[in-house]
N, C-alpha and C positions, 0 to 999 in steps of 0.2 A: 368833440376829438375826445377831450379827456372826461373822464366819468364827473359826476357833480361833485364828488367828495374830494376830489384830487387837485390841488392846483396845478397849475401850469409848471411851476417849479421844482414839484414832487415828479412828473414825470421827464423832466430834463435829467433830474438827479439818477433817476432809474436808469435811465437810456446810458449814461456817462458810465455808471457802475456795468452794466452789459455790454458795453461797444467792444468788448475786447473778445466778447464770445464768436463774435459774427467775423471776425479778421480771419484772412486766410493763414494757417499754418505752413510757414514754409520746410521747417526742420521738425519731424516728431522722434528721430534716433534717440534723442534724449531720453524722452520719456519712455521709449520702449528699452531701453538699458537699466533705467531706474524700475521700469515694473518687472524686469526679468530679475534683476538683484532683489529686489524685496521676496519673490516667491520661490527664489533658486532653491534646491534643495528638498521641498515640499514634496513634490508629485512627480512622478516620471509621466512623460506623454502616453505611454502604454496605460497606466492606472489611471491617466486625464479621460484617457479616450474610454476605457472602461467603466470608468465612473459617471462620468456624461449619457452612456447608454444606458445604466442602470436609473439615473434621474429620471429619463424621460420616459423608462416603463409605466404602464399604469400597476395599481393592486393588483389585479387578475393577472398581467400579465407574470410578475414577480412571483406571485402566488403558483402559477402553471409551471415555471422557471423552478420554483423550489421543489414541488410535486414531481415534474421530470426527472430531476437529481436526486431525489429521495427514490424513487422508482428504480433509478437505471443502479443505484448502490444496492437495493434489494433483490435485485435481478443479478448483479454481478456476483456478492456473495452465494445466492443459491446457486447459482453454476458453478462457483468454485466449490461449495459443499457436495454435489453432483459429480463433479469430476475427483474428487478426493474418496467420495464412496465407490464409484467406479476402480479408481485403483486400487482399494483396499480389498474389493472383491477380486479383481484379477489375482492379489496376491495370494488371498485366500483359496482360491481356485489352484493356483499354482502349486501351493504348499501342498493341498489335497491330493492332488495327481502325483506329485512327489511320493507321498506318504503311500500311496494305493501302491506305487509301483514298487516300492521299497518291500511293502506286504505281498506281493505277488511274488518277486524275486525270494523273499524268506522261505516262503510254503513252498516253492520249485526247489528250492534247495535243502529243503526239510524231506521233501518225497522223495528225491533223486538218494538221496543219502539213508532213508529207511528203505526202500525197495530193493535198492542194490548190494549192499554192504551192513548187515546188522552187527553193527559193536557189540563185542561182548565185553564183559564188565570185566573191569581189572582188579585184582585183590592190591590191596595199599601194602606196600612193602613197609616193614618194621623200621623204625627209624634206629640207627646205632645210638647206642649209649651214649651221651655226652659227657665229655672228661673235661677235666679242666687242662689247660695248655702247658701247664708245666710238668703235670704227668706225663704229656707226649713225649716229650725233651727227654725226661730220665729213663723211660724205656727205650728209645730209638738209641 
Protein backbone atom coordinates (compact mmCIF):
# COMPACT_ATOMS: atom_id res chain seq x y z
CA UNK A 1 0.00 0.00 0.00
CA UNK A 2 2.67 2.48 0.92
CA UNK A 3 5.66 3.18 -1.25
CA UNK A 4 8.84 1.43 -0.33
CA UNK A 5 10.58 4.67 0.66
CA UNK A 6 7.82 5.92 2.93
CA UNK A 7 7.05 4.66 6.36
CA UNK A 8 3.58 4.11 7.69
CA UNK A 9 3.87 7.06 10.08
CA UNK A 10 4.68 9.43 7.23
CA UNK A 11 1.60 8.32 5.36
CA UNK A 12 -0.61 8.79 8.41
CA UNK A 13 0.84 12.25 9.03
CA UNK A 14 0.06 13.27 5.44
CA UNK A 15 -3.51 11.96 5.74
CA UNK A 16 -4.06 13.98 8.93
CA UNK A 17 -2.73 17.16 7.29
CA UNK A 18 -5.01 16.78 4.28
CA UNK A 19 -7.99 15.54 6.26
CA UNK A 20 -9.81 18.87 6.17
CA UNK A 21 -9.52 19.02 2.39
CA UNK A 22 -12.10 16.28 1.98
CA UNK A 23 -14.55 17.48 4.63
CA UNK A 24 -17.76 19.03 3.41
CA UNK A 25 -17.84 22.79 3.89
CA UNK A 26 -21.19 23.93 5.21
CA UNK A 27 -20.86 27.72 4.83
CA UNK A 28 -18.91 29.44 2.06
CA UNK A 29 -20.43 32.91 2.44
CA UNK A 30 -17.44 34.09 4.50
CA UNK A 31 -15.07 33.10 1.70
CA UNK A 32 -17.19 34.88 -0.92
CA UNK A 33 -17.42 38.04 1.18
CA UNK A 34 -13.69 38.06 1.83
CA UNK A 35 -12.89 37.32 -1.80
CA UNK A 36 -15.15 40.15 -2.96
CA UNK A 37 -13.61 42.64 -0.56
CA UNK A 38 -10.12 41.75 -1.73
CA UNK A 39 -10.94 42.61 -5.34
CA UNK A 40 -13.50 45.38 -4.79
CA UNK A 41 -13.09 48.28 -7.20
CA UNK A 42 -10.45 46.68 -9.36
CA UNK A 43 -12.59 45.80 -12.35
CA UNK A 44 -16.21 46.37 -13.28
CA UNK A 45 -18.23 43.32 -14.39
CA UNK A 46 -18.46 44.66 -17.98
CA UNK A 47 -14.69 45.11 -18.09
CA UNK A 48 -14.19 41.64 -16.68
CA UNK A 49 -16.41 40.10 -19.37
CA UNK A 50 -14.58 42.02 -22.10
CA UNK A 51 -11.19 40.99 -20.73
CA UNK A 52 -12.30 37.37 -20.47
CA UNK A 53 -13.28 37.43 -24.16
CA UNK A 54 -9.97 39.04 -25.11
CA UNK A 55 -7.96 36.45 -23.20
CA UNK A 56 -9.74 33.56 -24.91
CA UNK A 57 -9.04 34.94 -28.39
CA UNK A 58 -6.15 33.56 -30.43
CA UNK A 59 -3.44 35.73 -31.97
CA UNK A 60 -5.04 35.46 -35.41
CA UNK A 61 -8.40 36.57 -34.06
CA UNK A 62 -6.80 39.51 -32.24
CA UNK A 63 -4.91 40.51 -35.39
CA UNK A 64 -8.06 40.18 -37.52
CA UNK A 65 -10.01 42.30 -35.03
CA UNK A 66 -7.34 45.04 -35.09
CA UNK A 67 -7.22 44.99 -38.90
CA UNK A 68 -11.01 45.23 -39.09
CA UNK A 69 -11.03 48.17 -36.68
CA UNK A 70 -8.31 49.97 -38.64
CA UNK A 71 -10.10 49.33 -41.93
CA UNK A 72 -13.36 50.64 -40.52
CA UNK A 73 -11.61 53.77 -39.23
CA UNK A 74 -9.94 54.39 -42.61
CA UNK A 75 -13.22 53.88 -44.48
CA UNK A 76 -15.00 56.29 -42.12
CA UNK A 77 -12.30 58.92 -42.69
CA UNK A 78 -12.53 58.49 -46.46
CA UNK A 79 -16.33 58.74 -46.38
CA UNK A 80 -16.11 61.93 -44.29
CA UNK A 81 -13.62 63.39 -46.78
CA UNK A 82 -15.93 62.49 -49.70
CA UNK A 83 -18.87 64.13 -47.95
CA UNK A 84 -16.82 67.27 -47.26
CA UNK A 85 -15.72 67.41 -50.92
CA UNK A 86 -19.31 67.00 -52.10
CA UNK A 87 -20.51 69.80 -49.82
CA UNK A 88 -17.65 72.05 -50.95
CA UNK A 89 -18.42 71.39 -54.62
CA UNK A 90 -22.12 72.12 -54.04
CA UNK A 91 -21.26 75.44 -52.37
CA UNK A 92 -18.88 76.26 -55.21
CA UNK A 93 -21.54 75.49 -57.87
CA UNK A 94 -24.10 77.62 -56.04
CA UNK A 95 -21.63 80.50 -55.82
CA UNK A 96 -20.81 80.26 -59.53
CA UNK A 97 -24.50 80.11 -60.51
CA UNK A 98 -25.25 83.17 -58.37
CA UNK A 99 -22.32 85.03 -59.91
CA UNK A 100 -23.50 84.05 -63.42
CA UNK A 101 -27.04 85.29 -62.68
CA UNK A 102 -25.66 88.59 -61.36
CA UNK A 103 -23.50 89.00 -64.48
CA UNK A 104 -26.46 88.29 -66.76
CA UNK A 105 -28.65 90.73 -64.84
CA UNK A 106 -25.95 93.41 -65.01
CA UNK A 107 -25.47 92.82 -68.74
CA UNK A 108 -29.23 93.01 -69.34
CA UNK A 109 -29.47 96.25 -67.33
CA UNK A 110 -26.55 97.75 -69.27
CA UNK A 111 -28.17 96.77 -72.59
CA UNK A 112 -31.49 98.38 -71.57
CA UNK A 113 -29.81 101.63 -70.55
CA UNK A 114 -27.66 101.80 -73.66
CA UNK A 115 -30.43 101.12 -76.20
CA UNK A 116 -33.30 103.17 -74.82
CA UNK A 117 -31.87 106.40 -73.38
CA UNK A 118 -28.39 107.35 -74.28
CA UNK A 119 -27.23 109.60 -71.50
CA UNK A 120 -25.64 112.88 -72.36
CA UNK A 121 -22.49 113.90 -70.72
CA UNK A 122 -23.09 116.68 -68.27
CA UNK A 123 -20.67 119.46 -67.75
CA UNK A 124 -19.28 119.90 -64.32
CA UNK A 125 -20.42 123.02 -62.54
CA UNK A 126 -17.80 125.31 -61.30
CA UNK A 127 -17.60 125.27 -57.57
CA UNK A 128 -18.21 128.53 -55.73
CA UNK A 129 -15.09 130.15 -54.44
CA UNK A 130 -14.56 129.15 -50.89
CA UNK A 131 -14.55 131.90 -48.36
CA UNK A 132 -13.86 132.13 -44.74
CA UNK A 133 -16.78 131.82 -42.42
CA UNK A 134 -16.17 135.11 -40.62
CA UNK A 135 -16.22 136.94 -43.99
CA UNK A 136 -19.75 135.64 -44.57
CA UNK A 137 -20.92 137.04 -41.26
CA UNK A 138 -19.57 140.48 -42.01
CA UNK A 139 -21.16 140.65 -45.45
CA UNK A 140 -24.57 139.55 -44.28
